[in-house]
N, C-alpha and C positions, 0 to 999 in steps of 0.2 A: 514574427516569431510564433512558433506553434502554440505556445502556452497563452498568448494573448488574444487569440482568435475568439470572437464570440459567435459561435455558429448557431443557426437556427435549428432547433429540434423540438420534438413533441414535449410540451410541458411535462414535468414529473408529478406524480400524484401527490407528493408531500410539498409542492411549491407554495400553495396558499398558506399552509400552516407556518412554513419558513418565513414568509413575508410578514407575519404578525409579530415577529421579534422586533423590539424597538431598534432603530437604526443607530442610536446613540450608545447602545449597550451590547451586552451579549458576549459570546465567546471571542468575536473578532476584536472587540475593544479590549477585553481583558488580556488577550494575547499580545496586543500591541503594547500594552502597559507592563507585560511581564508578570501578570498576575494570574493565579489559578482561577478557572472558571467557576462562578457561583453555582451551587447545586441547582438552582432554579433554571439556569440556562443549560446545564448538562441534561435536565429533564426536557427542556424544550427541544434540544438536539435530538433526543431519543424519540420524541413524539413526532417531529418533523420527518425523520428519516424512516421510522418503523411503522408499518401498518399491519395489524394482525387481522387476517381474514379467516375465521374459523380456526383451524389448526395450521394453516398456511403461514409461512414466514417470508418476508419479502426481501431479505438479504442474506447473503452467505459470506462467512469469514473463512479464509484459507491462508496457506503459506507455504514455504519450501523448507523451513527449519523443523518441521514436525509439529505434531499436535500438542506436545508437551513443552514446546519452546516458550520461553518468557515473553517474546515479542507478540505472539498471537493472543496471549493472556492480557498483555497491556492493551492491545487493540480491543479486546472484549470490553475491558474497563472503560476505554475511551468512548464506546458506544453504549455504555450502560447496560452491559451484559445482555443485549438484545440480539435477535437473529439466530441463525443456525451456524454451527461451526463444523465444516467438512474439510479435514486436513490429513495430509499424509502421516502415516504411523511412525515414519522414520525421517531423519534429516536428508534431504535431497538438494542441497544448496548447489547451484550451478547446473541443474539438470535441464534447463532450457525449456522448450515446448515439446517434450516427449509426451507421447500418449500411448496407451496400452490397447492394442487391438487384436493380438494374437494369443491372448491368455485371459482367463477370468480374473476379476479384480475383487479381492475380498473386502468387505465392508463391515466394520464392527461398531454397532451403536454403543455409545457410552452413556447416553442419557436421551431424553426426549429431543434434545436439540444439539447433540454432538455426536460426530461420526469419525472414527478412525479409518483411514483408507490405505490399503496396501497398493498405492499407485502414486502417480506423479501430481503436482499441483493442477496441471490441466486435466488430468483424470477426475480429480476432485470436483472441479467446476462442471465438467460434463455430467458426472453422476448427479450433482446437486440440481442441475437445470433439467436434465433429461430422464433421470431414473427415480430419484426421490420425490416424494409428494410435497414438494415446496414451490411456492409461487415466487420465483426469484426475480427481483427488480434491479438489485445492485449486488456486485461482488467486491468485497474488500480483501486485499491480500497483503499479509505482513504481520506485525512490523518486522521486516527482515533485519537481522543482526549483521549489519554491513551495507555499504552503499550499493545502489544500482543505478549508476550515473552513465549517461552517454551511451557508448557502444555496449555497455554492460547488459543492457536490456535484451540483447540477442541471446545471451546465455543464462539469463536469470529465470528461474522457476517462479519467483515472486511476481515478475512482470508478465511472464507467459500465462499465468492464471487469469489475469484480467484481459490480456489479449484473447484468449480462448473464450472468455465470456463475451467479449465484443463481436467475435465471429458468430456467436449464438444470439446476438441481438440485445445483449444485456450489458449495460455500462458498468464500469468498475474503477477502483482506485487501488493502486499499488503503493505500499508505504515501506520505506527502508530507513534504517538508521545508520548514517556513516559513523565509523569508529576511528578516532585518532589512534595512531600507534601507541601501544603500551598503556592504553586508557580503558576503564570499564564503562559500560553503557548504564546511564541512569534511566531505568525504565519508567520510573514515575514521571520524569521530565518529558520522555518520549510519548507517554500516554497523553499528558496534557497538551502537548504540541499537536499530536495527531487529532485530538478532539477539536482543536482550534482550526486545523486545516479542513477537516471534514465539514465544519460549520460553514467555512467560506465556499468550499466547493459545492455545497448544497445550494448555494444562491446562483450557481452558474449552470448553464446547459451544455450538452455535448451533442455533436452530430452523430448520425448513425455510424458505427464502427469506431467511435472515439473513446479513449480512456485516458485516465490520469496517472502519472508517474511522480511520486512524491518522495524526496530525499530530505531527511532531518539532518541537520548538521551536529556536530559534537563539539560545541564551544568549550574553551578552557574556563576553568573557575574564574568568576569575576567578570566575564565577558558580557557584553549587552545582550538582551533577550533577542533571539533571532526574529527576523521579519520574514514574511511570506513574499516570495518573489516569483513571478511567472516568467519563464525563460525557455529558450530552445535547448535541445540536447546537444552535447558535445559530439562531434564526429572524429575526434582525434583518437588514436589507438591507445590501448593500455601499454605500459612498459613491460613487454613480454620478454622475459629473461629466464634462462635455466642454468643450473649448475650440474655438471656431469659427475657421476660416481660410477665408474665402470660403464656398464650398458644401461644405467638408470639415470633418469634426468629429473632434477627437482626444480619446481617453479620458484623463482626468487624475485619476481617482479615486485616493485614497491608501489602499492596502489596510491599512497599518499603523494607520490612524486609524479604522477601522470601529468602530461601536458594538457592544457586547456585554454581555449580562447576566452577572452574576456566576455562576461555576460552569459556564458553557457551554463548549463546546470552544474557542471564540475566546479567551475569558477565560483558560482553563487554558494553552493554547499560548503566548499573548502574555505570561503570567506566568512562563514559563520551564519549564513541565512538559509532559510527553508526553500529548496529548489522545486518548483512545480511545473511540470512539463505536460502539455496536452499532446498525446500520441494518437496516431490514426493507423487503421488497417492498411 
C-alpha cells in the first residue's frame, strides 16, 4: 500500500532533534489517548520542524480556500505560528493544478511572513520556492474545508500545492477536513489532530517526488478519538450526478455516499479515522 512504504531518502535536517522526543510520550501518545498535546511537546514539534537561518524560513503554508479561511489559520496554530504563509487571496476550491504563465501574478505582503497572492495554490508554491527570498524545505497545504480523498486529488488545489512542491524537489503535506452532511467543522479539534499527524510524519522519510495526503475524519459527538491509519487511495469514481434546469445543469452528487473499497482512504476516513496516503509524482 502506498502509505506504508518506507522509502530511502536523504535525512531531513530536523531528524536528530525529532529523535530526542521520548518514545513513550509526545504528540503521538497524547493523540492515541485522545488528549490535547502538552505545550512542551508543541514546542518540541516547532523546534523539530522549523529552523531559522537569518531571515529565511524553511517551510511554507498555503491552501485553496483563501488566505483568510479558518483552515489555514488552524494549520498555523498547529505548527506554533511558525513559517511563512503564501496563500491565494480568494477561494479557489477545486482549481486543480492550474498555474499562471500568460499574465503577471500580483503578490501583496500582509506582514513579514504572510503574502496574499492573486493566483492559484500551485502559483503560491512556485512563488515561495522560486521568487521569494525563502529557504523552503517543506510545504504544508490546508487545512481544507472538505475531504480530498481518492480521485479527488486530481481536482484538488490543496493537493496540487504539495504536488507542485514535489516537482520542485520540496516535500509536502496536504491536509483536509472531511465534513459530515449538515455538520459544522470543529477547527480546534482539526488543529490538534493536524499537529499530531505532523509529529508522526516528521518521523518518516519520503523518496524524491513523494508527498503526503492527509484526511481528517468528522466523527459524531461521543465517538472514539480517531486513530492514524496509513492506507492506499481509493480509485473508485465520485457519484457524479446533475439536475437539469433548462439549459443549465446543477451538480447533485452526494460526496458522503461515494463507493469505496475496504481499507482505502475513503473507507478509513468515513469510518472515523485519519487517512494518511503517500503519493508520488
